[in-house]
N, C-alpha and C positions, 0 to 999 in steps of 0.2 A: 205130374199130369201126363197121361198118355196122349201122344199125338200121332194118330194114324190118319191116313188119307180120308176115310169116311167118318171118323169119330167127331163128335161135337163135344169137345172138352170145355168145361167152364173156364172162362178167362178171368184172370185177376184184374184189378183196377189198373188203368193206365198210370204211367209215371210221368214226371216232368224232368226233362234233361237239365242237369245241373249247370251246363254251360250256356245253352241257347234259350232255355226256358220253353222249348216246344214240347208237345205231348209225345211220349214214347208209347206207341201202341203195342200191345202184347203180340208176340209172334210165337208160333208153335215151336220153332227151332230154339227159342230161348227158354223153354219150359224148365229145364234143369237149373238154369242160371238166373231166373227172373229176379230173385232177391238181390243179386249182386249187380244188376244192370243199373247204371247211373247216367249214361250218355246215349244220345240218339244215334250217333255216328262215330266213325273213327276220327273224323276231323275234330269233333267236339271233345273226344277223349284226349286227343293230342294237344289241343290248345288251352284247355282249362280256363278258369276265370282269372283275368289279369288285374293288375292295379288300375288300369284304365277302366276296366269294366266296373270295378268297385267305385271309382270316382264318378262314373256315369250314374250309378244307382244313387249315390249320395246327392248328386246334382239334381236328379229328378225329384227326390224327396224334398230337398231344400227349396227348389223352385215352387213346388206345389204348396208347401207350408207357408210360403210368402204370399200366397194368393187367397182369395175368398174360398169358402167351403166347396162350392160346386165348380170352381174354375178348373180348366184343363190346360195342359201344355202340349206342345209338339215335341217329339224326340229331338228335333233339330235344336231346340233351345238348350237342352242338356248337352248336346254335342258341342254347341258354341261355347258354353261355359267351360267345358273341359279343354277345348282346343285353345282357349285364350284369345290373344290378339291376332293370331294368324288366321286370316279370312279363308284360306284354302284348306286348312287342316281339319275343319269340322265335317266336311262331306264324307271322308272315309270313316268317320265315327258314327254315321247314321245307322248302319246295321248293328254295330255293337250297342248303340243307344236303344234300339228296338229290342235287342236281346236282354238288356238290363231291365227294360220295362216288363218283359215277359217273366223274368225271374222275380221281379217285385210282385207281379200278379200271383205267381205260385206261392209267394210268401204271405199273400193276403193283404198287402199294403196299398196296392193301387188296382184300378181297373182300366182296361183299354176300351176306348170308345170309337165308333165310326158313325157319322150322321146322327149323333146324339144318343146312340144306343150302345149298350155294353156288348162286346163281341168276344168270341173265343180267340185268345192271343195266338194260338197255333194255326188258325186258319185265316186270320185277318190279312187282307191284301190291300195295298194302296195306303193312302194317308190315314194315320191314326192320331188320336188324342189320348192323353193319359190324365187320369183323375184319381185323387186320393179316395180310398174306401170311406164311405160315410158311416 
């Protein structure tokens, strides 16, 4: 794709970051490399998905499967499961738990809710709830 100042080039579909689950919007400077882009930032590229991230994803799914069909959970519940008995260890896991939820949304397994409505995980700010896809 040619990217010049006044050109309006067709943009391919947005991608989802493999680390944080946020939407990666197409940028003209990535035109040549768009097929190989997998991370939204240098930080995500360096940190990758860890064992704790995978445990958070499993905890979210297990918690939701243990509840009724339309029930939701807070990411803090998954963080508390992964942190175990240490009451102070779950707070640093909150953003990784939200990232795990976003990755599960990208995989089509859960939806993120706010005020009873489904929201875009890349733009959701504030308290969220997670629900299995019906």
